[in-house]
RONU-144429 format. One record per residue (C-alpha): residue in three letters; x, z, y negated. Coordinates in steps of 0.5 Angstrom, whole numbers, plus 500, padded with zeros to 3 digits. Example, Ala and Ser with C-alpha at 12.3 -4.5 7.8 and 13.67 -1.06 7.14 Angstrom:
2
Ala525516509Ser527514502
% end
This chain:
447
Met475237365Asn473243361Val477246355Lys480252360Glu482246365Glu485242359Leu489248356Val492250363Asp494242363Leu497243356Leu501249359Asp503246365Ile507240361Thr512245358Ser519246360Glu518254361Ala514258366Leu509262362Phe505268364Glu500273362Ile502280364Gly497286365Pro498293363Asp501295370Phe505289370Thr501285374Val501277373Ile494275370Phe496268369Val502263371Asn503256370Arg506251375Lys513251372Ile514257376Ala516253382Asp521249378Val524256375Cys525260382Gly521256387Trp515260387Glu508257387Ala503259382Ser498262387Glu503266390Ile505270384Arg498271381Gly496278382Lys503280384Ser507285380Phe511281375Leu517285376Ala518282383Leu521276380Phe527280379Pro532283384Glu530290386Gln536294382Asn534291375Arg527292376Gln527299372Ala531296367Ile526291365Ser520295366Ser523300361Ala525294356Leu518291357Glu515298355Ala520299349Ala518292346Phe510294347Arg511300343Ala516297338Gly511291337Gly516286337Val519280341Leu524281347Ser529276348Val534278353Lys538274359Val536277366Pro537276373Leu532272377Leu530272384Thr528266387Arg523265393Glu529264398Gly532270395Val538267391Val539271385Ile540266379Gly541267371Gly535267367His532268360Leu526272358Arg522272352Val516277351Ile511278346Pro506284346Val499283346Glu492285347Leu489282352Pro481281353Gly479285358Tyr485288360Gly488292354Arg495292352Gly499287356Phe504281355Arg505274354Ala512271357Ser516265358Leu522265363Val527259364Pro533259368Arg539260364His543254366Lys537250363Ser537255357Tyr534251351Leu540246351Ala535240351Glu531243345Glu537245341Ile539237342Leu532235340Glu532240334Gly539237331Leu537230331Asp535226325Thr530223328Gly523225329Val520227336Val513228337Leu509229343Leu501228342Asp496229347Arg490224347Arg486227342Gly492227337Arg494234338Val501236337Leu504239343Tyr511239341Ala515237334Asn522238333Arg525240326Tyr525233323Ala518232325Gln516239323Ser518237316His514230316Leu508233319Ser503230314Ile505223317Ile503225324Pro496222323Arg498216321Leu503216327Leu498217332Glu494211329Ala500207329Ala501209336Arg494207339Lys496200337Ser503200338Ser506195343Gly512200345Ser517196341Asp520199334Glu515197328Glu515199321Ile509203318Arg508205310Val506212308Asp505212301Asp511210298Arg515211304Val517207310Tyr518209317Thr521206323Met517208329Ser516207337Ala511210341Lys510210349Pro504213353Phe505218358Lys501221364His503227366Glu497229370Pro491225372Gly486224366Met492227362Met494222357Gly498222351Trp504219347Thr511220346Val513218338Leu520217335Phe520216328Lys525216322Asp524215314Ile528209313Ser526208305Asp533209302Ile536205307Lys531199306Lys532200298Met539200299His539193303Gln534190298Met539192293Met545189296Thr541183298Met539182290Val547183289Asp549177293Arg543173290Leu545174283Ser553173285Ser551166287Leu547165281Gly552167276Ile557163280Ile553157280Ala551158272Ala558159270Ser560153274Ile555149271Ala557151264His564150265Glu562142267Val557142261Lys563144256Asn567138257Pro562132255Leu559137250Ala566137246Gly565129247Val559129244Arg561133238Val567129237Met562123236Ala557126232Gln563128227Thr565121227Leu558119225Tyr558124220Lys564120216Glu562113217Leu554114215Glu552114208Pro551120205Glu544121205Lys544120213Arg550125214Glu544130215Tyr542128222Ala550128224Ser550135221Arg544138225Ile547135231Met553138230Lys550145229Gln546144235Ile552143239Asp556149236Lys550153238Ile550151245Asp557152246Gly557159243Met551160249Ile556157254Lys562161252Lys557167252Leu555165259Leu562164262Ser564171259Tyr558174262Ala559171269Lys566174269Pro566179264Arg573183263Ala576187268Pro573194267His578200266Pro574206270Val576213268Pro572219268Phe567220262Asn562224259Leu555221260His551225255Ser556223250Val556216251Val548216251Glu548220245Glu553215241Val548209243Val542213241Gly545215235Val546207233Leu539205235Arg535211233Glu533208226Arg531202229Ala527205234His524210228Arg522203224Ser518201230Asn514208231Ile518209238Lys521216240Ile527217244Asn527223248Leu534225252Phe534229259Val541228260Asn545234263Pro551235257Ala556237263Ile555231268Thr561226268Ala561219272Thr567214273Ala566207270Asp569203264Pro565207258Ala565201253Gln562197258Ile557202260Gln555203253Gln554196252Val549197259Ile545203256Met545199249Asn542193252Leu537197256Ile534201250Leu534195246Asn530191251Ser525197251Ile525197243Glu523190243Val517190248Met514196244Glu516193237Asn509192235Glu505198239Gly510203238Gly511208244Ile516213248Ile523211251Glu526217256Ile533217258Glu535222264Ala541223268Gly542226275Glu545226282Ser542221286Thr540221294Ile543214295Val550215298Asn556211295Pro558207301Asp565207298Leu566214297Gly561217301Lys558221296Pro551221292Tyr551216286Ile550219279Phe543216276Leu541214269Lys534212268Val531209262Arg524208262Asp519206257Thr511206256Gly511199254Pro507194257Gly510194264Ile513188268Pro508184273His510185280Glu512177281Ala517178275Gln521184277Gln525180282Lys527175277Val529180271Phe536180272Phe537172273Pro540169268Phe536165263Tyr530168265Thr526172260Thr518173258Lys520174251Glu519169246Gly526167243Gly529171248Thr536168251Gly534171258Leu542174258Gly541181256Leu539184263Phe544179267Val549182263Val547189265Tyr547187272Gln554184272Leu557190268Val554195273Lys556191279Glu563190276Asn564198275Gly562199282Gly555201281Met548198282Val541197278Glu534197280Val527196276Gln521200277Ser515198273Glu507198273Pro504193269Gly500197263Lys504203265Gly511202263Thr518200266Glu524204269Phe531201269Ile535206274Leu543205274Tyr547208280Leu554210278Lys560213281Pro561220280Ala567223277Lys572225282Gly571232285Gly564232283Ser559230278Tyr559236274Gly566237274Arg567241280Ala574242283
% end
């Protein structure tokens, strides 16, 4: 099959009758879709007057419109009456582009569809939030709806996946985005193979699912940790009573041992009390509050400590942005995150950046985007295998750490109807992202 034949095949799979028309309105070329439009075979139309496709009483008006389009050099798009092969008049839609045709001089390229077909199918495809792409066997795009046109950079990957596809839905990853895709082969004419590909960006949906899975896991861990702590308290109290008795009965030089036992028990008891309060913090009192003010207050408290460790704190928070949560609890969350960054960079110094804005992640309760707050540092980062564990109670990579700081962050954010996630690259720093509910009427106080 030569190039010209291949192009003709491509033109034949469109939904429109396509024409090249000479200066005297002679049809130089028409594809086979003319048979679907008004019953004529392409061979019957080639070499005939284009005006013969219209009722006689309308031909002069259409001729004048074509001449005017050529003089203006613009696109003509009009509703017209069409004359079928059987002599029936039907409604149609004509689009014409004036061009210079090699070997003919001035002329036109035109498309024609019945009005009852109109462009309804295209309008439906253009409105989908799913990409629809028609590819030929060489990977050339024959059709792409509006959604697909906004993702043209991934089409080579779609073609590669389509060639290996079993026809069922599958996921493909392109850079940092995830797409679901299905591809089915089609055969329009002998030797004319291609693929119909449907795809959708599901990155945000997958991220939401992962975060909700983390919420479930951490909720279970918090309940288990609180249950264990509650069970330990009673026998621990008994051990302390026995240590007190020993202290009274032992000789003075041996009382130090009983005293040390009591101190260690008191330390464990204090940790258990903290854990119980962390696992079920006090009920939040959500109100609209200015996020910038809360962040600034925390930074004001911690800036001197950061300075002593050669750490610079930069703020990128819009002064007008507002969220809905318990300001005191969110203040504690921000303090924990900044302290966490200071501690991991204490020996080396670095930069902490705090940024706030409006997220594209939709709040499932309010149907609005969340407010995001990012705390990122230039520290050593977190190993990939540890990133899913940082919010677990008692998990820590710091010497002397309790492993409760980030667990508190998770609990308080969850209690305030928000979410928290971590993104980190070893050697390149860490970023914690909070998602909080916006204030009523919009994140920037809009009515």
